[in-house]
Every structure is written in structure tokens, then in C-alpha cells.
C-alpha angles and dihedrals in degrees: 000000000000131000126221117242123216092264094056095254122120120251122201113261124224094274094053092044090053090046090056090051088051091052089052089054089049089055089050089053090046090054091053093048094046092048091048093054092044093050094044092055091046090051091050095048093046099034089236105168095182091054090049090054089050091055092049093050091048093059090083091062090053092049094046094050092047090054091049093052092045090054090050091052091053091047094051093049091050094044102042104020092212122200139200115356093000092056092044091052091052092047090048091054091051093049094044095052089054090054090048091051089053090050086056089052091053090051089053091050091053091048090052089055088057090059093045091053091059087075095049137074109271120259126182115248116257106270093237096048094089090052091051089052092050092048095053093044089054090050090055092049092048093047090055091048089052089053095049093046094040086231114161092177091060089045091055091051088056090055089054091048089057089065089058092048090050090052092050089047091054092048094051094046092047091053093045091051091048090052091050091050091057096039113041091182089063095056099097094049091039092053089050089056090048088055091051092049092050091050090051090050089053089053087057089051091052091051088051090051089053090051091051089054089054092054090048093046094052102034101028094231127115110235102172110163092003107058094128087084 
């Protein structure tokens, strides 16, 4: 699907040029999703209600861009009928944008907890919650790097990192539940933190799903739930 130039080198054809444009749009969506999760966590840790509203309003931009890219994927498949690695790349883009949209949803959920907490007695955030947030954000960044570099080894490391995130998630939730058992008045705020932790854990799952798509795209083998190799 490539045409020879006069100098003997290969120039991208129309399909590959449009695929690169699509990848640029994916990166734009990724930037929106990453920023949303970062700001939602900041809003939660600081109790910033205005910032939480900003995250919630921004979710429409994430949804709209995801729909635009999805439509472009369908158009390119119908127009060019790509096969092999080209088709896998296009399918990977379509799957990844869905995961990014869900990351945006998790950010919105966290922002909504900020607003709910305004009506509750204050409770300090679990000391390991900020680390969990940093870990899942790094997983998202690394999964996108794996996609851009077509790096299945990096993708598999992300899958392994998800096990560590899951363990931290379980530790935090267990400690929050123990605290709520001994302090009934802390239950509403404690449950809100549990909700935040679970949303962060889902972000890690979405990053893992992106990594699995990278392995499939490069190697042509589905590795869902076993991409550590």
C-alpha cells in the first residue's frame, strides 16, 4: 500500500497518511483523558470544588473526540479495506480510544466524589492514595508510549505493573473499611474514598487493556488477561 517516489524511497500512501492523522487525534484524546484524571485527583486531595466542576464539564470534549475518531476508523476500514498489520493498527486505535474515554469517565466519577464530600465531615485522604494515583497515571503514559513505539515488551511490563496496583488497591480499601468499622461517623467520607480508589484501579485496568492491544497489534495474537507472557 505504498508508492515509490522518484528517488526510489517509499512515500506513505493515502491510507497511511490518514492513519497518522488518526494517531495524532488519538494522542489529543489521550492528553484530555490524562489531564482529566490528574485534575480529578488533585481536586479530591485538595477539596477543590471548582476544579471538580471543570473536570466534569470537560468530559463532553473527551466523549465528542472519541466519537469522531471512532467514525474515522469505520470510514477508513470501509474505504481502504486494510489487511494484516494495517488492519490491526486501525483496530488498535479504535479499541484504545474506547479505553481512553472510560478513563475520562473515571475522572468524572472522582470529581463527583469531590462534590459529594462537600456535604460530609472532612476526613484526611488515605496516605497511600496519592501513590496509587501516580502509579495508574504512569501506567497510562507508558501504555501510550508502548503503542507509539510498537513495543510489546513495554506493554507486558505494564501488565505486570497492574498486579502491583491491584495489591495497593486492596491494601488501601482494607484499611479504609477497618477504619469505618471502628468509626461509624467516618463511613460516608470513607466510602467516598473507596469509590475513588476503585476508579483509580479501573484506570489501571484500562491502561492494561491498551497494553494488550499493543501486543496484539505488533504480534497478531490476542493476549487478553495474559499479556505478561
